[in-house]
N, C-alpha and C positions, 0 to 999 in steps of 0.2 A: 427240404420240405417234402413230404409225402403227400401225394395226390390222395392217397387213402384207398380203402377197400373198394372193390369194383363189384358191380352185380354179377351173379353167377355166369351170365352170358359173356362177360368180359373179364377173363382171367389174367389180368395184367397188373404190374406194379410199376409205378413210376415215381420219380423224384425230380424236382426242379433244384438244380445245382449251379454254382456260379459259372461252370463251364458248359452249362446246357441242360438237356433233359435225359435222364437215364431211365430206360424201362426194361422190364423183363416179363417173362411168363411166371406168374405167381404159383402155378401148378407144377413148374419145373424149376425150383429155386437154384438147382445145381448147374443149370444151363447158363451160358454167358448172357450178359446184359448188353443192350444197344444204347450208346450214348450219342446224342445228337447236339451238335454245337447250338449255342444260344442264337446265333444269327440264322442258322439254317431252320431252327424251331420257329422262330419269329416270322421267317419267309413262309414256312409251312402254314402257320396259323393265318397270316394275312391272306394268303392265296386261297386257302379254304373258305374264307368269309366272302369271297367275290362270286 
């Protein structure tokens, strides 16, 4: 599931996958993407809400 287009100030692309979250810079599609495990992403979201 794609999170969708981002505002001009946030040039990124991300997708929620069974294995976690994959993201990349949408202005550099040939560059590698970063995948974060589902548990690490859940920890990050939880910690950022505190």
